[in-house]
C-alpha positions as a printed NumPy array, in Angstrom:
array([[  0.   ,   0.   ,   0.   ],
       [  1.248,   3.458,  -0.917],
       [  0.804,   5.785,   2.054],
       [  3.708,   8.21 ,   1.84 ],
       [  2.107,  11.152,   0.034],
       [  2.176,  14.721,   1.256],
       [ -1.603,  15.331,   1.384],
       [ -0.907,  18.834,   0.04 ],
       [ -4.505,  19.479,  -1.073],
       [ -5.727,  18.556,   2.406],
       [ -3.436,  20.948,   4.229],
       [ -0.477,  18.578,   4.47 ],
       [ -2.19 ,  15.966,   6.655],
       [ -1.011,  12.36 ,   6.708],
       [ -3.82 ,  10.714,   4.728],
       [ -3.172,   7.355,   6.359],
       [ -4.357,   8.847,   9.658],
       [ -7.365,  10.76 ,   8.302],
       [-10.521,   9.29 ,   9.814],
       [-13.63 ,   8.359,   7.868],
       [-16.529,   6.512,   9.508],
       [-14.643,   6.316,  12.81 ],
       [-11.582,   4.576,  11.296],
       [ -8.395,   5.729,   9.616],
       [ -8.153,   5.543,   5.838],
       [ -5.258,   3.131,   6.264],
       [ -7.503,   0.702,   8.126],
       [-10.245,   0.882,   5.504],
       [ -7.797,   0.057,   2.714],
       [ -6.131,  -2.698,   4.737],
       [ -9.535,  -4.423,   4.835],
       [ -9.023,  -5.106,   1.125],
       [ -5.883,  -7.083,   1.968],
       [ -7.624,  -9.503,   4.359],
       [ -5.957, -12.906,   4.001],
       [ -2.964, -11.451,   2.13 ],
       [  0.487, -12.076,   3.609],
       [  2.76 , -10.2  ,   3.63 ],
       [  1.307,  -6.687,   3.513],
       [  3.743,  -3.818,   3.105],
       [  2.768,  -0.193,   3.723],
       [  5.111,   2.35 ,   2.167],
       [  4.771,   5.261,   4.544],
       [  5.228,   6.416,   8.117],
       [  4.307,   3.761,  10.724],
       [  0.829,   3.908,  12.23 ],
       [  0.361,   2.324,  15.635],
       [ -2.696,   0.573,  17.115],
       [ -4.233,  -0.591,  13.86 ],
       [ -7.916,  -1.426,  14.426],
       [ -8.103,  -4.67 ,  12.459],
       [ -7.335,  -8.347,  12.987],
       [ -4.056,  -9.659,  11.621],
       [ -2.309,  -6.295,  11.911],
       [  0.859,  -8.106,  12.988],
       [  1.422,  -9.109,   9.351],
       [  1.646,  -5.453,   8.28 ],
       [  5.155,  -4.104,   7.732],
       [  6.009,  -0.429,   7.25 ],
       [  8.845,   0.672,   4.969],
       [  9.929,   3.944,   3.342],
       [ 11.411,   4.75 ,  -0.042],
       [ 14.919,   6.243,   0.109],
       [ 14.838,   9.179,   0.334],
       [ 11.281,   9.587,   1.672],
       [  8.854,  11.666,  -0.351],
       [  9.955,  10.242,  -3.686],
       [  6.454,   9.895,  -5.049],
       [  4.246,   6.894,  -5.821],
       [  6.585,   5.28 ,  -8.375],
       [  9.498,   5.305,  -5.943],
       [  7.181,   4.038,  -3.227],
       [  5.864,   1.275,  -5.471],
       [  9.408,   0.024,  -6.168],
       [ 10.333,   0.21 ,  -2.478],
       [  7.263,  -1.865,  -1.66 ],
       [  8.154,  -4.35 ,  -4.372],
       [ 11.623,  -4.837,  -2.893],
       [ 10.127,  -5.363,   0.56 ],
       [  7.593,  -7.929,  -0.671],
       [  9.558, -10.09 ,  -3.145],
       [ 13.112,  -8.749,  -3.016],
       [ 15.128,  -7.031,  -5.749],
       [ 15.91 , -10.154,  -7.808],
       [ 13.798, -13.172,  -6.914],
       [ 10.571, -14.203,  -8.673],
       [  7.339, -13.557,  -6.901],
       [  3.607, -13.874,  -6.977],
       [  1.469, -11.084,  -8.425],
       [  1.643,  -7.951,  -6.315],
       [ -1.399,  -5.833,  -5.423],
       [ -0.819,  -2.09 ,  -5.179],
       [ -3.355,   0.321,  -3.659],
       [ -3.052,   3.964,  -2.614],
       [ -4.082,   4.73 ,   0.958],
       [ -6.561,   7.38 ,  -0.235],
       [ -8.853,   4.814,  -1.923],
       [-11.068,   3.538,   0.937],
       [-13.648,   2.136,  -1.504],
       [-11.281,  -0.596,  -2.703],
       [-12.362,  -3.974,  -1.332],
       [-11.094,  -7.548,  -1.392],
       [-13.419,  -8.191,  -4.325],
       [-11.749,  -5.326,  -6.199],
       [ -8.337,  -6.974,  -5.853],
       [ -9.785, -10.367,  -6.813],
       [-11.21 ,  -8.903, -10.04 ],
       [ -7.912,  -7.216, -10.827],
       [ -5.994, -10.439, -10.185],
       [ -8.308, -12.408, -12.457],
       [ -8.061,  -9.829, -15.226],
       [ -4.253,  -9.769, -14.942],
       [ -3.828, -13.458, -15.82 ],
       [ -1.614, -13.778, -18.889],
       [ -0.86 , -10.023, -18.913],
       [  1.677,  -7.805, -17.177],
       [ -1.016,  -6.627, -14.818],
       [ -4.379,  -4.952, -14.395],
       [ -5.31 ,  -1.417, -13.334],
       [ -8.57 ,  -0.002, -11.966],
       [-10.289,   2.736, -13.945],
       [-11.914,   5.507, -11.936],
       [-14.215,   8.337, -12.941],
       [-13.683,   9.577, -16.462],
       [-11.686,   6.485, -17.4  ],
       [ -8.66 ,   7.643, -15.381],
       [ -6.199,   4.978, -14.265],
       [ -6.045,   4.795, -10.491],
       [ -3.403,   3.585,  -8.049],
       [ -5.17 ,   0.264,  -7.579],
       [ -3.41 ,  -2.448,  -9.516],
       [ -2.249,  -6.053,  -9.628],
       [  1.159,  -6.353, -11.296],
       [  3.574,  -9.074, -12.375],
       [  6.643,  -8.37 , -10.192],
       [  9.117,  -9.645, -12.779],
       [  7.704,  -7.361, -15.494],
       [  7.659,  -4.444, -13.073],
       [ 11.249,  -5.099, -12.118],
       [ 12.216,  -5.166, -15.807],
       [ 10.642,  -1.727, -16.238],
       [ 12.646,  -0.296, -13.351],
       [ 14.852,   2.656, -14.367],
       [ 18.59 ,   2.314, -13.968],
       [ 18.854,   5.566, -12.075],
       [ 16.944,   6.859,  -9.031],
       [ 13.157,   6.612,  -9.168],
       [ 12.677,   9.703,  -6.993],
       [ 10.07 ,  11.908,  -8.679],
       [  9.424,   9.434, -11.494],
       [  5.745,   9.528, -12.595],
       [  3.907,   6.232, -12.245],
       [  2.589,   6.365, -15.802],
       [  6.163,   6.551, -17.093],
       [  7.26 ,   3.603, -14.946],
       [  4.379,   1.492, -16.248],
       [  4.394,   2.79 , -19.84 ],
       [  5.891,  -0.391, -21.313],
       [  3.669,  -2.84 , -19.427],
       [  0.714,  -4.643, -20.963],
       [ -2.011,  -3.669, -18.498],
       [ -5.675,  -4.563, -18.82 ],
       [ -8.053,  -1.859, -17.598],
       [-10.815,  -2.886, -15.188],
       [-13.772,  -0.487, -14.722],
       [-14.529,   0.421, -11.115],
       [-17.819,  -0.42 ,  -9.446],
       [-19.524,   2.057,  -7.162],
       [-17.048,   4.09 ,  -5.107],
       [-14.12 ,   1.681,  -5.349],
       [-12.425,   3.896,  -7.956],
       [-12.746,   7.119,  -5.941],
       [ -9.648,   8.665,  -4.379],
       [ -9.471,  11.252,  -1.61 ],
       [ -7.416,  14.234,  -2.761],
       [ -9.405,  16.897,  -0.875],
       [-11.754,  17.157,   2.093],
       [-14.576,  17.525,  -0.421],
       [-13.646,  14.117,  -1.858],
       [-13.915,  12.629,   1.628],
       [-17.311,  14.269,   2.116],
       [-18.532,  12.737,  -1.137],
       [-17.845,   9.23 ,   0.178],
       [-20.261,   9.563,   3.085],
       [-22.945,   7.416,   1.359],
       [-25.57 ,   8.467,   3.911],
       [-28.74 ,   9.994,   2.404],
       [-28.951,  13.701,   3.277],
       [-31.642,  16.084,   2.13 ],
       [-32.14 ,  19.83 ,   2.533],
       [-35.324,  20.738,   4.381],
       [-37.552,  23.791,   4.634],
       [-40.57 ,  25.101,   6.544],
       [-42.873,  22.312,   5.351],
       [-40.579,  19.8  ,   7.09 ],
       [-40.955,  21.503,  10.45 ],
       [-42.366,  18.428,  12.234],
       [-39.409,  16.272,  11.244],
       [-36.977,  18.98 ,  12.307],
       [-38.81 ,  19.651,  15.564],
       [-38.838,  15.98 ,  16.58 ],
       [-35.085,  15.602,  16.188],
       [-34.27 ,  19.017,  17.627],
       [-36.249,  18.344,  20.804],
       [-34.574,  14.954,  21.108],
       [-31.172,  16.634,  20.82 ],
       [-31.967,  19.236,  23.456],
       [-33.256,  16.53 ,  25.82 ],
       [-30.413,  14.018,  25.391],
       [-27.496,  16.456,  25.054],
       [-28.492,  19.668,  26.854],
       [-24.898,  20.775,  27.481],
       [-24.021,  20.667,  23.771],
       [-26.223,  23.584,  22.676],
       [-26.855,  27.209,  23.474],
       [-30.622,  26.645,  23.398],
       [-32.427,  24.676,  26.093],
       [-35.301,  22.204,  25.881],
       [-37.508,  24.62 ,  27.816],
       [-36.951,  27.23 ,  25.089],
       [-38.536,  25.036,  22.414],
       [-40.649,  22.309,  23.963],
       [-43.832,  24.404,  23.733],
       [-43.015,  26.081,  20.407],
       [-45.917,  26.188,  17.975],
       [-45.884,  25.437,  14.258],
       [-45.375,  29.076,  13.297],
       [-42.205,  29.345,  15.381],
       [-40.733,  26.146,  13.939],
       [-41.521,  27.263,  10.416],
       [-39.861,  30.6  ,  11.071],
       [-36.713,  28.79 ,  12.266],
       [-36.573,  26.816,   9.032],
       [-36.828,  30.018,   6.981],
       [-33.539,  31.349,   8.388],
       [-30.785,  32.202,   5.879],
       [-28.517,  29.314,   5.007],
       [-29.533,  25.691,   4.73 ],
       [-30.839,  22.936,   6.983],
       [-30.298,  19.224,   6.485],
       [-31.709,  15.956,   7.783],
       [-29.959,  12.603,   7.324],
       [-31.105,   8.998,   7.43 ],
       [-28.971,   5.905,   7.776],
       [-31.051,   4.437,   4.975],
       [-33.523,   6.108,   2.663],
       [-36.55 ,   4.317,   4.143],
       [-35.626,   4.818,   7.805],
       [-36.365,   7.622,  10.276],
       [-34.347,  10.829,  10.423],
       [-31.126,  10.042,  12.279],
       [-29.233,  13.337,  12.199],
       [-29.567,  17.051,  11.623],
       [-27.417,  20.104,  10.967],
       [-27.673,  23.637,   9.645],
       [-25.258,  26.123,   8.106],
       [-25.951,  29.825,   8.344],
       [-24.062,  33.051,   7.631],
       [-23.526,  35.765,  10.227],
       [-23.677,  39.497,   9.583],
       [-20.012,  39.485,   8.534],
       [-20.554,  36.76 ,   5.948],
       [-18.878,  34.024,   7.988],
       [-20.541,  30.625,   7.791],
       [-21.376,  28.565,  10.882],
       [-22.337,  24.943,  11.416],
       [-25.12 ,  24.832,  14.038],
       [-27.768,  22.491,  15.463],
       [-25.602,  19.448,  14.719],
       [-26.997,  16.231,  16.166],
       [-26.736,  12.499,  15.472],
       [-29.155,  10.096,  17.174],
       [-27.39 ,   7.602,  19.499],
       [-28.533,   4.602,  17.449],
       [-26.932,   6.063,  14.291],
       [-23.532,   7.059,  15.645],
       [-20.467,   5.571,  14.012],
       [-22.312,   5.054,  10.716],
       [-21.159,   8.084,   8.751],
       [-24.048,  10.429,   9.585],
       [-21.836,  13.219,  10.95 ],
       [-19.564,  12.918,   7.918],
       [-22.523,  13.214,   5.557],
       [-24.075,  16.203,   7.339],
       [-20.818,  18.145,   7.514],
       [-20.187,  17.274,   3.873],
       [-23.592,  18.575,   2.817],
       [-23.075,  21.761,   4.805],
       [-19.598,  22.322,   3.39 ],
       [-20.887,  21.83 ,  -0.146],
       [-23.627,  24.415,   0.41 ],
       [-21.115,  26.918,   1.788],
       [-18.721,  26.404,  -1.128],
       [-21.546,  26.856,  -3.624],
       [-22.532,  30.034,  -1.815],
       [-19.033,  31.431,  -2.236],
       [-17.808,  30.719,   1.287],
       [-14.217,  29.674,   1.939],
       [-14.495,  28.393,   5.516],
       [-16.936,  26.84 ,   7.954],
       [-16.905,  27.625,  11.668],
       [-18.576,  26.079,  14.683],
       [-18.7  ,  26.227,  18.468],
       [-18.104,  23.342,  20.827],
       [-19.206,  23.705,  24.427],
       [-16.37 ,  23.427,  26.984],
       [-15.876,  19.829,  28.123],
       [-17.558,  18.254,  25.082],
       [-14.45 ,  16.323,  24.053],
       [-16.406,  13.762,  22.049],
       [-17.761,  16.465,  19.746],
       [-14.391,  18.163,  19.471],
       [-12.726,  14.875,  18.474],
       [-15.397,  14.298,  15.822],
       [-14.891,  17.741,  14.313],
       [-11.111,  17.369,  14.338],
       [-11.535,  14.105,  12.451],
       [-13.623,  16.016,   9.885],
       [-10.936,  18.629,   9.268],
       [-11.783,  21.343,  11.825],
       [ -9.077,  22.938,  13.965],
       [ -9.348,  25.143,  17.04 ],
       [ -9.115,  28.861,  16.316],
       [ -6.562,  30.987,  18.164],
       [ -8.009,  33.569,  20.51 ],
       [ -6.898,  36.434,  18.264],
       [ -8.717,  34.943,  15.263],
       [-11.997,  34.1  ,  16.953],
       [-15.117,  35.521,  15.372],
       [-17.054,  35.368,  18.647],
       [-15.706,  35.746,  22.15 ],
       [-17.568,  33.485,  24.515],
       [-16.841,  30.428,  26.65 ],
       [-17.063,  27.97 ,  23.777],
       [-14.272,  26.479,  21.7  ],
       [-14.353,  27.933,  18.199],
       [-13.233,  25.653,  15.379],
       [-12.703,  26.276,  11.669],
       [-12.409,  24.182,   8.547],
       [-10.981,  25.817,   5.435],
       [-12.869,  24.84 ,   2.296],
       [-11.651,  24.418,  -1.24 ],
       [-12.572,  26.931,  -3.925],
       [-16.321,  27.34 ,  -4.553],
       [-17.772,  24.69 ,  -6.846],
       [-20.37 ,  25.277,  -9.531],
       [-23.897,  24.093,  -8.981]])
């Protein structure tokens, strides 16, 4: 597995440690290698892997580190089969492709029979870093000089590779936070005043079960009439409800709204206890971030009540960082967090 990239478009984070659906990307991709031995990860070591059989995982680095995916691929090849000896077909997957599964590798391996290898095609017919390769043919294509900075397509240019179309999200890679948001797979819909009963039910549940997490209190809303709820849902910005599956009950809620200075805030965030750990928070934040980008916003802010470490950890996993006192937009007792967004996208 190739896990030594710089994550430049995600602010320089180590993608292997980025969390999606409560687990690191590295752990999601390692699921695809279940039953494979050995497994080599080309990248910085990650401790406490949350998967069975993690003892078979070995971490190595290309020399010098940061040489790019081609250099990493060759370093992994040396670690798996050695620089000269014959070997079995080698599976190669980038750490930012959490949709790759064991079935993906099985299809690639089957397609590679009698060829130099097989490569997965992502959106737009683009070749992705998910491949099964003949190690002898790959070794023959190795440049005589250093591979540092060598593009992968140039390394593989002389190989006879069969292209295998991706299914579902298995061909998607995570280059930006927006890419990660798009993988949420949880149905989210924008809501308005006519959905006031759905919003009210979940909002009252949130205020009852997590009173310390919000500025409002249950007593402020428990007796609110239809007109007041409808007025809340007419506020500038956007409101969202999420379901774990399309036919189930609403399992989460969130809203994004601008302040008088044009700064965007994530508010009223709540995930029902029975739906936690299933990607609902990821989907809601993703929907909110998309709305803000389409509205021309470049950042999303939020408040976390003091002592709510669970919420703070969730937001940090989703790309938010605590704002320094001098940069805070509001001065109160809460922790202010910010997530920088990519350039606005077209609708």
